[in-house]
C-alpha positions, 0 to 999 in steps of 0.5 A, spaced: 733 218 177 729 219 183 721 220 185 717 222 190 709 220 190 706 224 196 698 224 197 695 228 202 696 222 207 703 221 206 709 219 202 705 214 197 713 212 194 720 214 194 725 211 190 730 211 184 726 210 177 727 210 169 722 213 168 715 216 169 709 217 166 703 223 168 696 225 165 699 233 164 693 237 163 695 239 156 696 231 154 701 225 157 708 226 158 714 221 159 720 225 163 727 220 163 734 221 166 737 229 165 730 231 162 729 240 162 726 241 169 718 242 168 713 244 172 706 243 171 699 240 173 696 234 173 689 232 171 685 225 173 689 219 170 694 214 172 702 216 173 707 210 171 713 208 174 718 204 169 724 202 172 725 196 179 720 199 184 719 196 191 713 199 194 712 200 201 707 194 203 702 200 207 701 203 200 702 198 196 694 195 195 694 203 192 698 201 186 697 196 180 702 193 174 699 194 167 701 190 161 708 192 159 710 191 167 710 199 169 707 200 176 701 204 175 697 210 180 691 213 179 690 219 180 684 224 181 689 231 180 695 233 182 703 237 180 709 235 179 716 239 179 722 236 176 729 239 178 736 237 178 733 229 176 729 229 182 721 228 181 716 230 186 708 228 185 704 231 189 698 227 187 689 227 190 
């Protein structure tokens, strides 16, 4: 599925991923390919991305790797939309 992570400053990531885990306001949840459409608010926490991730050098410093090898972005809040295997995260 295709993921875009957009901040007020720039598009931090855009590319194909195998899964995305986000900090929803009612708890963390994961999305995989062919997940049902969803729109949700996000709270402070970590957006975890799995797959063969290639980060833009300009924004790579905003991301870390966790013990499982997932690429992680810390956010303070945001919104997520998933429809037709395209995920858009609007993150602060």
